[in-house]
N, C-alpha and C positions, 0 to 999 in steps of 0.2 A: 801695297804689299808686293814684295818681290816673289818671283817665281822663276823656274828654270827658263821659261819662255821669255820673260822680261830681261833676264841677264843675257840670254842669247841675242835678243834684239839689240841690246846695248852693244854687244860685241859686233854684231852685224853692222850697226850704224858706225861703229869705230873704223870699219874698213870700207864704208861706203856701199854696203850691199842692201838689198831689199829686205824689209822686215818680214817676220812670219806671224801668223795668227796663233799657231800652236806648235809645240816641239814635235808633236806626232804627225804633223801634216806631211804630205809626200813631196814637198818642194826640195830642191837640191840644198838650199840654205838650211832648212830644218833637219834634213838627214845628216848633213855635215856637222851641225851643232850637236845633234844627239849623239853622233859617233864619238865626239871628243869631250863633251861636257863633264861626264863623271870622272874621267881620268884627269882632266885638268884640275877640277875641284879637289880630288883626293891627293893629287901631287902637291898642290899648294898647301893643303892641310898637313900632309906628312912632312913637308920641308921645314917646319918651324914649330916651336912649342907655343901654339896659340893659347892664351888664357881662356878665351871663350870656348875652345874645343876640348879642354881638359875634363877628364872624368876619372873617378876612382870606383873600382868594383872589386868585390870579393871574387877570387878566382875559384873555379871548380876543379878539384883535384881528380886526376885520372891515374891509371897504373903507370908506374915510372918507366919511361922509355930510355933513359940514360942513367942507370944506377951507378955506373962507374964514375960519373962526375957530379951528378945532381941527385939529391935525396928526394926531391918532389918534382912532379910534372903536373902542369895545369893546362886546361884548354884556353887558348887565346880567344878573347872576346871577338865575335864576328865583326863588330864595328870598330875594332882597334886598328888604326892606321899607323900609329907610332907608339910603342911602349916608351914610357919615360923613366919609371922606376918602380921597384917593389917598395911599398910603404912599410917601414920597419914596424914590427909588432909593438914595440914601445917607442913612441916618438920622443926623441931627446932634442934633435936639431936637424936642420936640413942637410947637415954635413954627413950624417950617417947614411951609408949606402949599402944596400943588399945586392950582392952579385946575382946576376940572372943571365939567361940566354933566351932569345926569342927566335924560334925557327920552326919550320914545318907545321905551323898552326898550333904550336905549344909554347908555353912559358916554363922554363926550367929554373929552379932555384933551390935553396936549402932551407927555406922558411915555411913553416906551417902554423896556422893558416896564412894565406898570402892575399894581399890586396895589391892591385896594379893601378898605378896612375898612368893614363895614356891619352893620346890624342884620338878623339873619336870622329867617325865619319858623320857629316851633317847632310842629311838628305832633304831637309826642309830649308830652302834658301831664304825664306822669310826670317829665319833666326840668325842669319849671318850678319855681322856688323857691316854698315854701309861702306867703309873703306875696304874691307875684304871683298865685298861684292864688286866694287869698282876695279880692284886689282884682278879679280877673277874674270871680269868681262874683258879686260885688256889681255890677259893671258890666253883666254879663249880666242880673242881676235887674232893674236899672233899665231895660234895653232891653226886656225881655219883660213888665214889669209891666202896661203898658196893654193889650197884646193879650190877656193872660190874666186880668187882674182888672178892667180898666176903671176903676181907682181912681187918681186923680191923687195922692192923699196917699201911697199905697204907693210909687208911682214916685218921688215927691219924696224920701221917706225913703231909698229904696234908692240914689238918685243921691247924696245927701249922704254916706251911708256909703261908697259906692264912691269918692268923692273923697278921703275921709280914709284909707281903706285903700290907695288908690293912692299917696298921699303917704308912708305908712309903708313901702310896698314900695320906693319910690324911695330913701328914706333908707337902708334896709337894703342895697340894691343899691350905693349910692354908697360904703358902708363896706366893700365886699368887697375892695377893692384898697388897698394901702399902698405907696407908693413915696417915695423921697427923691431929691433932686437928683442924688446920686452914682450912683443906679441907672441913670440915663438919659444920663449924660455920655459921649458918644463922643469928645469932644475931649480929655477927661482920659485916657481909655483910650488914645487915639492917642499922647499924650505919653509914655506908658510909665511 
């Protein structure tokens, strides 16, 4: 079972550093991993529309903050790293887009009620796919290489491997879903 500590240990081993027993220990390695782990994970999640990290939620409406442009204002979910789209009230096809703006902790749009599809923060590393965990360990290794080794070559190597493992994780994630045009055709279903 994966944990923050186990992913950090893989990152540390990737750059030839001493392993840790716990992310909260007082070693330099643990402190450095803890300093960077959440940001590296969230940056990787935010940088791509991962199928495993997608979620849809009903948005909670609040008083309109921008009535000159948007009819509705909603609270942005606290675990939302990247808004993808406002789900149309009546789903006809994936081509229907509802305009929105995401800023200052709010989602603005002209639809009510509104559902948001978004990339969510994953705080349980055991639920992350193995290829994403591998890419995360290499991205973390690239981030902690200079503070722990002061070696530009080690950092450069870790960065290059991080980029290639990230691409492999993206390909695997993209292949997780299979749909055909008939699966999504509400118009055909409506005809009976």
